[in-house]
N, C-alpha and C positions, 0 to 999 in steps of 0.2 A: 504494500500500500504506500503510495507516494503522498507525502504531506508537504505542501508548499509553504515556505516560511518567508515572511517579509523581513528583511534586515534593514531596519530604519535607523536614521541618525538619532532618533530619540529612544532607541533601544536601551533600556537600562535606566529607567527612573530619571529621565532628563527633565521633562517639563520645561521650565526656564533653565537654560544651560548655566546661568550664572548663580542661580539660587536653587538649592535642593528642596523639592517639595514632595515628600512621600505621600502616597495615598493609602487609604485603608485596604488591607489585604493585597498590598501592591505586588509583592513577590509572587503570590499565588496567581493573580490575574495575568501578570506578565509572562509567566513561565508555562501556563497551561497549553498554548499552542505547540510548545516544543517537546511535550512529554506524552507518553502513552498513558491513557487514563487508567489502564488495568494494572500495569506493573511499575509505573512511575519512571520508566527509563526514557532516555532521549529518543525521540522518534527517528528511526533510520530512514535513509534515502537510498533506495535500491539502485538508483541510476547514477550515483555519485560516489567515487572513492573518498575515503576519509583523509583529506589533507595530505596530498603527496605532490611531487613535482608534476605528475601527469594529471593532476586534478583539473577537471574541466572548469571548475569555479575560479581557477586562477587565470583563465583566459579573459580577454576583454569582452564585456557584455555587448550583445547586439544592440545597435541603436534602435530605439523605439520610433515608430512612425510619427511624423508630426501631426498634430491635431489640426483640422481645418479651421481656418480663421472665421469666427462667427460674425465678423463685421462689427461696426461701431455699435455700442449699446443704444437702445432707443431711449430718448429722453422722456422722463415721466411728465404726465400732464399736470397742470395746476389743479389744486384741490377743487373738486366739484365741476371741472371742465369735462366736456365729452371727449372721448379718446378715439373717435372715428370721424372720418371726413364726412360721411353721410349724416351723422348726428350733428356735426357742426353746421352743415348746410341747412338742415331742418330747423335749427335753432334761430336762423335768421328770418324766417317767415313770420308774418303777423299772427297767423293762426297758431303756430307753435308757441309764440310768446304768450298768447292768451290761454294756451292749453286746451284748444278746441279739438277734440278727437275726431270730429267729422270734417275737419279742414282737408281740402284736397291737396295731394302732394304736388310740389312744384315740378313742372315738366323739365326734363334735362335739356340743356342748351344744345342746339344742333351745330355740329362742327363743320367748318368749311373743308374743302378737299385739301387745301394747303395745311390746315391744322391737323387733319388726320395723317397726312404724310409726315409731318414733323413728329407726331406721336409715335408712328411706326419706326421712324428713324431713331428716336431716342430709346425706344424699347430694344431695337436691334443693337444699338451701341452698348446699352447696359448688359445685354446678353453676351455680346462678344467680350466686354470687359470682365464679366464674371468668369467666363470660360478661360480667358487669358490668365486671370489671377489664380484660378484653380490649377491650371497647368503649371504656372510659375511656382506655386506652392509644392506641387508634386515633384517638380524638377529639383527644387532646393532641398526637399526632404530626402531625395535620393542622392544628393551630392556627398561626396567624400570630403573630409577636412581639407585635402589638398586642392580639390576642385573649388571649394568655397574660398580658400585663400587666393587661388589664381584669379577668380572672379573679382575679389576685392582689389587685388593688385592692379588689374586692368582698369577698373574704375578709378582707382587712386592715381594711376599714371595719367589718365585723361585729365583729371583735375590738376595734376602737377603741370601738364603742358599748358593748360589754360592759365594757371597762376603765373607760370614762368613768362608766358606771352604778355600777361598784364603788367609784369614787373620789368619788362624789357626796356623801359624808358631810361633816360639818363638819370643817374644818381646825383642828387644835389648834396654837397658836403659844405656845411657852414664853415666860416673862417676860423672859428674857435677850434673846431674839430680838425681842420687842416693843420693847424698849428701843432696839435697833439700827434697827428699822424706823421708829421715831419720828424718826430723824435724816435720813430720806430727804427730800430737797428740792433746790432749785436754789440754787447760790451767787449772791450778789448781784453784779450787773454792776459791774465796776470796771476801771480801766485795767490793762493787763498790767504786772506788776512782776516782773522776772526773779529767780529764786531765787539765793541766794548762790553755789551751786556753778556756776551758769551764768555769772555775772559773773567769778568766779575763773578759769574756763576761758578766757574771752575775754582776760583780762589775761595769763595764762601763755603762751598760744599765740603771743604776740608775740615771745617770746624763747626758748621751750622747746618740745620735743616733749611732747605731753600725751596721757594716757589718761583718758578720762571714763567712769567706771563708775557707771551710774545705773539705777534701775528703769525698766521699760518705761512709756512715756507721761509721763515726767517732763520732757520738753522738750529732748532731745539735738539734735534737728533745728534748734532755734533757735540753738544754739551754732554749728552748721555754717553757718547763714545769716549770722550776724554775722561769723564768721571770713572767709567769702567776701567780704562787703561790704568789709571792711578791706583784703583783698588786692587787690580790683578797684580800690579807691580809690588804692592805691599803685602801680597799673600792673603787678601781678603776675598769674600764671596759677595755676589750681587744677585738680586732678584729684579728682573725687569718685567713689570706688569702692564698689560695692554687691555683695552676693553673688548677686543674682538679676536676670535680665533684666527681669522684670516690675517689680521695684523700681527698676531703672535707668530704665525708661520713665516710671514715675510721677514720679521725681525730676526727670527732664528736663522734663516738663510743668510741675511745680511751680516749678522754678527759672526756667523761661521766663516764667511769670507774674510772678515776683518781680523778676528782674533784666533781663528783656527777651529775646526769642527770638534776637536777633542776638548776644547774649553767651554763649549756652549751646549746647554741642554734645553729641552722643550718639555713642558708639562701643561697639557690641556685636559679637558674632560675625556677626550678620545685618544690622545697620544701621550706617550711618556718615553722620551729619548734622552739618553745620557743624564739621568736625574741626579747623579753625583757630581756634575760639573760645577766649577766655581761661578759660572754665569748661567742663570736659569731664566728662560723666557717663558711666560705663561699668562693665563688670564687672571684677572683680579679675583674671580670666584675661587680659583684654586688656592691663591695666596690666603684668602679668608679662611678656607677650610684648613689649611696648614696652621693658621693661628689658632683655630678651634682645638686642633689636636695638641698643639704645644701648651695651651692653657690647661687642658684637661689632664695632661700628664706632668704638669708643673716643670716643664723644661723650656729652655730658651730657644728662640728661632735661630737657625743655623746660617744667618746672613748678616752682613755688616752694613749693606746699603740697599735700600729699596727705592726703585725708580718707578713712579706712577706716571705713565704716558697718557696723554689725553685726559688730564685730571679734571677737566670741566665736566666729565661724565658724572661727577659728584652730584650734578643737578639733574641727572637723567631720571625720568619719572619711575621707571621700572627697576633700574639697576643701580641707582645712586646710593641706595641703602648699603650695598656691598662695599662701595668705596668708603663710605663713612665708617662702617664697621672696621675696615682695615686700619684706618687712621686712628680709631679709638683704641684698638687692641694692640697695635704695634709697640713693642718694647721701646722705651726711650733710648736704650743703648744703640739701637739701629738708626743710622742716619736716614733722612728722608729727602728725596728730590722729586718735586712735582713739576711736570712739564705740561703746560696748557696753552691753548690759544688764548687770545686776550680776554680776560674776565674783568668785570667792572669792580668787583669787591674782593680783589686779591688780598688787600690789607686786612679785611675782616676775617678771611679764612686764616691768614697768618696769625692774627691775634688769638683766634680760637685755638689753633694748634699750640701756640706758645703757652696758653693757659693749661691745656690738658697734658702737655709733654714736659712742662717745667723748664724749657729752654727756649731761647730766642729763635724765632723763625724769620729768616730774611726773605724779602720780596725783591725780585729783579724784573723790571719791566723792559720788554724788548723795544719799546718805542714805535717808530713808524715802520710801515711795510718796507722791506728791502727793495721791492719793485713798486713804484707808484701805480695806483689804480684809477682809471678814468671811466666813469659810467657814461655810456652813450645810449641814444635812442634812435631806432630806425623807423621812421613814420612817414608814410606817403612819399616814399622814394627820397626822403630827406634824412640825412644823418646829422644829428645834432647832439649836444650834450643833454643828459637827462634833466639837468636843472632847467634848461631852456624849454625842453619839451613839456615838463611837468608844469611850468608856469603858464603855458598856453592851453593846458588840458583841463577839461571839466571833470569834476569828481564823478566817477561812475556810480550807478545805483548798486550799493553793496548788497542790499537785500535781494535785489533781482539776481545778482551774481551768485549769492549763496543758494538761491533756489535752484540753480542749475545742478542737476545731479551728476554723479561721477560718470554714469553711462552715457550721458547726452553729449559728451565731448568726443565725438567720433573722429573728427578730422584733426590732422596735425596742425599745430599752431603756426607753422611756417612752411615754406616750400624750398625747393632747391635754389630759387632765385635769391632768397634772403642770405643763404650761406655763400652763394656765388659773389655777392657783394663783399663779404668778408674776404673771399679769395682775391678779388680785384684790388682790395685796399690793403692787402698783405697782413690780414688779421688772423690768419690761421697759423697753427692748429687751434681748434676750438672745442670746448666741452659744452654741449647743449643739454640743459636740464629739462626733462619732460615729466609730465604728471604721473605716468604709469609705465609699467614694463612693456605692455603691448605697443605703446607709442614709440618707445625706444627701438623695439625690433622693427616696426614698420618704417621708421625713419631710416634705419640702416639699410633696409632692403630697397627703399624707393628713391632716396635722395642721391643724386649723382652730381658731384661738384665739378666734374669735367676737369680735374686737376691734371695738368701736364707736368709730370715729375721727371727728374733725372733717372735714367735707367738704373743707376747704381742703387738709388733709394728703393725702387720697386724690387730689385734683386735682393737687397738686404731684408726687405719685409718678407718676401717669399721664402728666403732661407730660414728666417727665424720661425715662420709658421711651419715649415717642413720639419724643423728640429723639434718643435712641440708635438707635431703629429706623430713623429717617430717615437717620442717618449710616451705619449698618451694616445694610442691608436683610436680610442673610442671617440675622439673629437674630429676624426677625419671626415665623417659624414655630417658634421654639425653644419646646418644650413646657414648659420650666422657667420661662418668662416669665409664664405664667398665674398661678401662686401668688403671685408678686411683685406683679402688677398687682391681683389681686382680694382676696388675703388677707394681704398685707404680710409674707409669709415667703418665704425663698429658700434655695437650697443654694449652696455655694461650695466648690469643690475643683479639683484640677489636671486633672480630666477634662472641664472645660467650656471653651468657646471663650474666649480672652482678652477679647474685647469684652464678652461677657456678664459675666465676672468684674469688669471695670471698672465696668459698670453696677451690679452688686450692691454693690460697694465705695462707689460714689458715693451710692447710695440709703441705705446704712447710715450713712455719714458725715454725711448731711443729716438723719438722724433720721426717715426715711420708711419704715423697716421695723421690725416688731415682734420678729422673730427670724430668725436665719440658722442653718443646719445645715451644719457644716463639719468637715473632717478636721483633725487637729492641725497639719498643715503650714500652715494659714492663719495661724498665730501668728507665722510668720517674716517680719517686715518689712512686713506689711500693716497699714494704720492705719485701722481702723474700730472704735473701742472701743464697749462697751455697758455697761449698768448691771450686768448679771449674766452670768456664764458658767456653763454647765451641764455637768457632767462625770459621765457614767454608768458609766465603767469606770476602774479604776486601772492599766490596762495599755494598750499600743498595739502595733499591728502594725508591725514594723520591716523588713518585706520578706521575712523567712523564717519568722517566728513571732511570738507575743505575748511582750512583755517588760514588766516593771514600769516605770511612769513614773519618771523621775529628778527630782530637785529642780529642775534647770535646765529641763527640759521643762515641768514644772508651772508654774514661774515665767513661762515664755513664754506658756502658755495663759491663765493668770489675769492676765497683764499687761494684757489688754484690758478687765478689769472695772473700771468707774469712769471716767467721762469727765471729764477735767480741764476746768473751766469750766462743766460741766453737772451734775455730781453731787458731793454732799458725802461719799458713801460708796459703795463697790462691794461686790459680793457674788459668791461662788463657791458654787453649789449642787451638792452631792454627792448622787447618787441611788444608794442601796444596791441590790445585785443580785448575781447569781451571778458577776459579773466585777469586783466592787468589794471592795477590802480597806480598810475604814474606818480601821483602825489605821495602815496604811501611808500613807494620804492625810494623816491627822493628823500623822504624823511628817514627811512631806515639806513640809507647810506651815510647820513649825517649823525646817526644815533650811536652811542656806545653799546657794546654787547650787554645782554641782560645779566644781572647779578646772579650768582649761584645761591640757590635756596635749598635747604636740607630736604631730603626725601626719605628720612628715617621712618621706618614703620616696624612694629614688632611682629614677628612670626614665630611659629612653634619651634623651628630649628634653632633660632636665636635663643629662645627661652631655655630649651633643653641643654644646649651647649654651654650657656653661661652658668646655669645652675649645676651643671656637671663639674665646672671648674671652680666656682666660688660660692660662698654662702649668700643668702638673699640680701643681707645688708651690704655686702661688697658689690653685688650686682646693681643695686640702686645707685651706689656711688658712680659706677661705670656709666649708667644711663644719663646721669646728670652731666656727664662730660660731653654729651652729643652736641653736634652743631645745631640740631633742632632746638635744644634748650638754650644754647648760647644766643641764637637769633631771636628767640621768643622773649628773652629777658630784656627789659627796658634798660636796666643798668647792669654793668658787669661786676656785680658784687656777689659774694657767696650766698647771701640770704635770697636775693632775687633769682639767682640761678636755681636754687632749690625749689622756689615757688614755681618757676617756669617748668621744672621737671615733673610736677605732679601729674600732668596729663599723660606723659609717656610712661611714668611708673604705674599709673592706673591701668593703662593698656597692658603692660607687662603682667600685672597682677590678675587681670581678667584671663589672660592666656594661661597663667599658672593655675588658677582655679579650675579651668576646664581640664587641664592635664591631670590634676588631682582627682577630679570627678571621674575621669576616664581610665584611671589606673596607671598613669605614666609617672606620677609623682606621689611621694608619701606626704603625710601631713606636715612633716618637717622640711618639705621642699627638696627631698633627696630623690634621685632617679630610681625607679623600679626597674626590674629586668626588661619590661616592655619599653620603658623610657630610655634605657641604654641602647637598645636596638634602634629606636626612632631617632636618637641623637646622631647616629651615624648615617642617616639618610638625609643628606643636605640637598634636598630637591623640593619641588612644589608638592604640597599635600603629603608630608611624611607620615602623618597619622593614618591616612587611608591605606598607604602601602604597608604600614606596620600592622594594621588589623588583618590585612590579607596574609601577611607572613605568619602571624600568630594563629590564624585559622587554617594554615597550610593549604590555602586555596590557589597559590601560584603554581602553575604546571611545571612538571619535571622536564618536559621537552624544551630544548633551548629555543626553537623557533616559536613555540607557543608562549614561552616566557617573554621573549622580546615583544611579541604582539600584545600581550597583556600589559606589559610595562608601558608600551606606547599608547595605551588606551586613554590615559588621562594626563599625558605630558602637556607642556606649555600650551595654553589655550590659543595663543597667537598662531599655532601651527594647524589650525582647523583645515580639514579637507573641504572639498567642494564639488568638483565637476560632475562625476558620474552619479546617476541615481542609484541609491542602494537597493531599490526595488527591482532593478533589472535582472538580478541574478542572486541566487542563494549562496552565501559563503560556505566554506567547509564546515562540517558539523563539529569537528574538533575545536575550531576557533569559536564557534557559537557557545559550545559547552564551557570553554575556558573563560570567556568573557562573562557568562552568566554566573559561573562559580565565583569569579572575582567580585561581581556586584552583590551577590548574596552575602558574601563575607564582609563587605564594606558598607552595606545599607545602613546599619545602625549608626556607624560613625558619621557617615555623610548626613544623616538626619539630625544627629546631635549638633554637628557643626552649623547646619543651617538654622537650627533653633536658637543658637546663641550668636547668630549674625556673624559667623566666620565665613571665609571664602570656601567654596565647595568646588569639586572637580567638574570639568567639562568633558563629557564622554564623546569620543569620535570613533565609531566603528570602522569607517573607511580608512582611517589612519592605521588601525590595528591590522586590517586586511592587507594594506600595502606593505607593511613591515613583515607580515607573515609570508606573503608571496616572495618578497626579496630574500628573506632568510632561507627559503626553500630553493634558492638558486634560480628564482624566476627572472624573467626579462626585466631590465631596469625601467625601460620606457613603459612597459605594461604596468609595473608597480606604481610608476608616477601617475599614470592615468587613473589607477585605482584610488590614489590619494586625491586626485582632482585638482592638482596644483602644478606649477612649473617644475622642471627637473631640478632646479636649484633648491626648491622647497623640499623635494624628496631627499636630496643630500642632507639638508639641514635636519629633517625629521630623523633620518637614520643616525646622524651624528649625535643628536640629542638623546635618542634611545640608547646609543652606546654609552653616553655619559651617565645616564640614569642606571644602566646595568652595572657601571663601575661602582656605584654606591652599594649594590647588592653583592658585588665581589668582596667588598670590605667586611662582610659578615662571615668570613671563613671559619671563625672559631665557633660562633653561635649556630650557623646553618651551613655546614660544609657542602651539602648537596646543592643548595640554592646558589652558593658562591661558584661552584663548579659549572652549573648550568648557565649562569650569567656570563662566565668567561667563554664558554663555548658559543653562546649566542653572539657575543661581541665578534668573535672570529668569523662567524657566518655572515655578519653584516658588513664587516670591513673588507670589502673587495672592490675592484674597479667597477665603475668609475668613482666610487666613494673615496678611495685612496689611490 
């Protein structure tokens, strides 16, 4: 007997994905369709093997036929109005108005021959239009993704030709801009001489903690290199922390070339290379976890200097808490070097650190940009300064602009003609910031700058591409490789494979590309500056909607304009349009970056690890040291600091009460055995995973374990594209996920009741990880996830990082630890690594 099972995204007690809302008899009602009523066993499917490589459920689901378009909805009639034409006509007669039932009906008006012919012609046209629309819907329903993309490209190419023809007129350059353009050139080759702020930083770090606040591209990395050289020469060790895994990997390679591969190690959530090296490069989260371990075991950290790169991440909404924890927990013996883009309140951060570390923290300001930046505006075939263009511009209707949805922006904000202007004015290479990944890819495929380049440049680009293809064969068929090879343009965003992004970065850094199209996230820590950055909108998508750019975000984006050592001047080109506020942009260019504000918030991992290391009274003293308390205190006195700390201490106590009620803490705030296990799970929702471990509901199979762990990882990695109803997943996977939910239902309900964050379940994500772990096709697993292939890579790496937490339980749960290790090895294969 075959039982069809619907695998829905709301499988498993979802309701609102952000708030857990259990219902009466929830488990029983949810699980009834999956079990035999007589023996209680999971209903078998005779047509499907149970989760193997040859499992038909691991193949891509067939696309469902498109539903016919029902046409526009009929407008409702006003209350009390007749809803038929005949009724309306009858209401116009005097007899109908008097309500006389014996009144004779009005005779229909006799039509002329011409009117009848026009009626027949209109009916014929409507019939042909309906038939044509139906045929068009059928054709599009039968289209493959490749045919759909080809049709779009043909339509877009026609639009491009039209726009290019429209912009073929002569470009008018104002006198002020001509003066700036005359300064374009290459600086003379000369030996590198460090700037005064660089030498000052190196001298101060010998005896002080130092905050270096300098514009992007001014040479902060040189300071880090020199500081590392001096520490290595003195026989000391260094931890270099960065906010992103990609940046950590890049710095690991860069430092290996400078200092030697035997002296540099890498520690991230999914990689551990040369962990005993004197120079360790890793993410800030790993450093925070090492500080947790050092505090709980009452030992000192094995490093003498900690360098926090991109320190303005302290203000990051989601991850700033990790940076603040590191600064609070770091022993005062360890010197601290913070490298940051220009921040408005660097002195305030230094005063806070001086207060909690008991030593003076010096601030070094980098001053002006090493390459001056000129904001330009290209409007109606006139190139002027942004200041002049904003003065002549009317302020657009922001409310109208905000009502525009993300999906309504279908066309690119500029054509090849706009960038050809940059080519003619010698303003390439350029970085063009676009609103979405799809726009970046479309621009790379459609826009042709018609660049006539020296043969040796094209040969060098082809040689580098061939070198990467030989090293990473799976990018050879990458469709985005063709624009880079043939037209010297490329797209760059988080949806691409990491190896492809490394190639684009290398091509750009060597000056082998004319333009790249990127989302604003490319400005965070990636080093491939250009002569010009192009910004076609004054807002950005923040995950839930469009919001105006801030001064800090604009500074990050324009920080790549002007290459030190290659350019004398850099440019930011603003393109007016329906989503551009010229007055706002002009004001942002004149504004200082936004000040850093604390993002500290209490979570269960923090509570468990602090109570594991210190008594409650000491923990309260630690919390009072936070930047949050410092900024909330009106006066920097001990009494006011304690008063400002009451809110954060109250939040800590609320978490501690829940932990005691749930059996993770004793009445004396000591960790129970369950608390000891949960304290080692430094991830989202450690209590949910801990309940699953205690109930022994995590599967022994490495592939199923990986899929189950991925079920509730970071909610920002939600799946999307494929309908979960198109095909039934493997029964083993269904069973594993249901067992996990049954074991964690009580904890999730308790968390929701006390207003704590609850997990977001994503079955498609688990299915994608399960398929990949069983050596399935990478692209098929990516389609299962319903996101770009770069998101699939990120999902796998985060799953590996979570599995690493379970590996640490080798003493308490050796079988689980071994299964987690095997699952990691199954997931870490090309193109992931």
